[in-house]
N, C-alpha and C positions, 0 to 999 in steps of 0.2 A: 347967198353964201354962211349967213348966221346961220340959219334952220339947216343946212347941211350938216355943219360941224356940230349942231346939238345933235342930232341924229347920229350922225357917225361916232360921237362919246358916248353914248349912251352904252351900246354893244360892250366896250371897251369899259367901262366901269362895274357893268356886272359881270362880265368876266375875270376882272382884277379882281369882285367880289369873292368868287368861289376861293382864293387863294389865301387869305385869312384864316381858312380852316386849317390849312397845313402848318398857317403861322402860331396859330391856338394851339395848337399840339404840341409844338416846339417850346413853344412861350411856357405851355403846363409842364412838360418835361424836363426843361431846364431847371427849375426850382427842387423837381421832383424826383430829379435825378439821383444824387446821394443816397436818399432814402429809399429809392427801390434797389439801387445799387447792392446797401446794408441788408437789406430783404433778401435778396438773389444769394449772396453771401454765406449770411448767418442762418438763414431761415431754409432755404429753397435748399441752400448746396449741402447741409447736413442731410436734409430728406432725402435728397436724391443718393447719397453716401451710403445712408444705412438702406437705402430699397436697394443698391446694388450690392452692400455687403451682407443683406440677408441670404444672398444667391452663392455666397461663395464659405469658403474655411476658415475667414478671418480670425483670429485667435490673439489674444494679449501678449503668449509666449508658445514654444513648440514651434509646430511645422507650420502654423497658419499663419504665424507671424513673421517668419522668413519669407514664407513659400505662398501665397494669395494664390488660390485657384475657384474657378467658376465649377459649382459642385450643383447648379439647377436647384431643382424642389427638394434636395435630400434634407435641410434643416427644416423645411416645411411637413416634410413626411415624417421625420423624425418628431416632430413638436406634437402633430394629432396623433402620434400613438404614446404619448407621455402622459399616464395618469394624471401627474401633476397638474398640466395645463388646465384638466376637466376641474379640478378641484379648485385650482386659481381664478378660474373664470366664475364658478359659483359664487366663489368669496368676494369677489369683484363686484357680482352685481348685488349681492345681498349687502355690501358696505355702501353700495351706491345707493340705491333704493332706500337702505333703513339711516342713513346719516345724509344723503342732500335732498331726493325726494320726500322722504318722511319727516327727517327730522328740519334740515335746516330751513328747508321750502315752506312746510305746515308752521312751523315754528315762529319763522319769521314774519308771515303773512298774520300769524295770530296776534303777536306782539305788536303790528302796526295796526292791526284793526283796533285792537284795545286802548292805543294810544290816541285815537281819534278822538279830538275834542277833551281830551286832558288838560290840564293846567301846564303851563311851563316846567315849574319845577318837578313835575312829576315824569314829564318826559323826557326832561334833562337828567335826573338821576336814570332811570330806566336806560336810554341811551349811552349813557356813560360806562354803565356794568355791563352792558352786551357788548359796547363796543371795545370794553378795556381785554376782553376775552379774543378778540379780531387782531388788535395790533401787537401781539405778543408773538414773538418768534415761534412758529412750529417746533421746537426743539424745546424750547421753554414751556409750551403746553402741554409736548409730550411727557416730559418730567414731572408736571406739577399732576397729572393723571396718572402717572406711575407711584407716584407717592402716596398719593389719595387711595390708588385701589391695591398696591401690594400686599404682602401679609403680613408686615408692621406697619401698615397703612394707617390714614385716618379714618377711612370707612371701617376697619376691624375694631380699632380703637371706638369708635361710637358704639360700634353693635356689642361690643364686650361692655360697655358700660349699662348697657340695657340689658344686660344677660343674655344676649341674642349670640349664637355660632359664628366665629369668623372664616372665612377660607381665601384662597389667594384667587381672586377674581380674575386678575391675569395670565391664570391656568386653567379656571376652569371656565370661565365665558371670555376668552379674547376678544371675539370679535363684537361682542358688546360691550365690552372695554373700550376698544379704539371707533366704535361707530359714538358713545357718547360723548368722548373725547373731541370727534371730530364737529359733531353737533355742536357741543358747547363752542369749540373756537371758530365756526362758520356761518353761527346764524345770522351774525350782525350785518352781512353783506344783504341777504335776502330782507331783512328790516329795512335797510336803507332804501333799497329798490321798491318794496311795498308802500313803504311810508310817502316816497315820493310820486308811485303811480297813485294812491289813491288820495293824493292830494289835490290832481288834477281831474278827480271827478264830481261833475257839475253837480252842486249841493239842489238845484232845483228840481232836478230830476226826482232824486232820492224826495223832495219834500212833495212832490207829486204824486209819488207811489203810497206816499204813508196817508195822504190825502183820499186816496183811493181805496184803502184798507189794507194795503200790504204791512207785514208784518217784518221785524228785524231782519230774520233768516231770509224771508222770501226775496227783501229790498236788496241782499247782499250777494244770494244765487243767481239772480235774475237779472239785477241791475249793474252791480258792483264786479262781479268777476266779468263778465263780459266786456265791461268796459277797458278793463286791464288784462286782457288775454295775452296782449303784445307784450307786457312785462313779464307775466307768468312764463311764458316759451321764452324770453331773452333771459330770465333768471334761471328756471331749469340746466337751459343750455350749459350757462356759466358754470353753476355750482357742480353740474354732473363732470365737465371736463375738469374743472379743477379736482374734483375728488377721485376721479379716475387715476389722477397724476400723483395722490397724497402718496407718499413714501416713507418721510422723516419721521411723521408721527408714529406710524405703526412699526418701523423699524425700531426707534427707541423703546416704544411702550412693551412690545413682544418679538421682534426681531422676525415677524412672521408665525412663531410657534405657539403653543408648544405643539412639536413636529412641525406638521404642515396647517394648522387648523388657523391661522390668521395669514396664512401668506396670498394675497392678492398678486395680480397679476405684475403691479409695479416691484414687487419684491421678489417675483420666480425672474424675472428679467434680469433685474441688479444681481441676482445670485449666479444666474448661468453665464451675464457678461464677465463682470468683474470675480465673483468670487471662484468661479472653475474657467475663467479667463477666457469663455468663448462666446466672444463677441456676436458671431453670426447667427448663432442660435438666439441670444438674447434679443439679436434687433428683428428676428422671425417673430419672436414673441412680442417683440413691439407694435408692430402691425396686428397684431390680433388686439392690442390695447386698443389702437387707433381702429378697427374694425367695431369695437364695443361703443366707443363715442360714439362712430357715426350714423350705428343703430338708434342710440338713444336720440341724437340730433333727428332723425328722419321722422322717428315718433311723436317727438315734442311738434314739429311743424306739421305733421299729418291729422293730428288731436287739437292742437293748439293754434291752427291756422288763422289770424287775425281775417276777418270777414271786410271784404270790402265796399 
């Protein structure tokens, strides 16, 4: 009888063992429920609303504010026929490539490499100087560079002291001005990412390659870079998405001008949505900005996919 009871109890234990999976899911959803609810409410909710509104005539004032109607692809047809969109896309690509991919990414990597093996004092001083620009509010950084580059700014005073011609840099080279400002402000993030990544590279691999006759550049190109490929991809994705959304810096320095010479997609979206009160058209432009970010992310994942 005891043997029968033992045999009969085994299937029940196995059958009952499958249920804790569902209980485990519920146990996980319990503490995560409020966070998921907040994500749905404040992240997914606005995205869904923006997607819907892009196909309507939603506006801040006028008919679109009183009587919202579904207009289909009218906003997108208008957008792709707008010459300002082409200019904004090109300037956005220039801004992202110049200030994020080339500027922040490469300078942050260079600083991290140069700081490897340096004394604590040098690392502290350099880190403090670079981080000081990063912790400043974006509007403060914008006014610092505005004061440095405008007609009566610090740069022109220095050039005048050396007997060189001065100019209004914010008017003659607006994109270069905002790119330099964004590089100055955002390089610290890349420096921190790469400093942590380089610290994880095993020194014995470097020493073995050096014994085999590999030079500094060869060790960096064939050993260090492949080992930190995952961090490079992560850093590029983060700084690209952050740079795509830069608004305050450009608006405070040039307001997208002169004319539209520094008007990126973020500024064009703001202008259409809030200056001209055409929210639906601004949201349609926002999806172009989202598509640009998705294309950059896909390229990074394709080119820098970590080897398994």
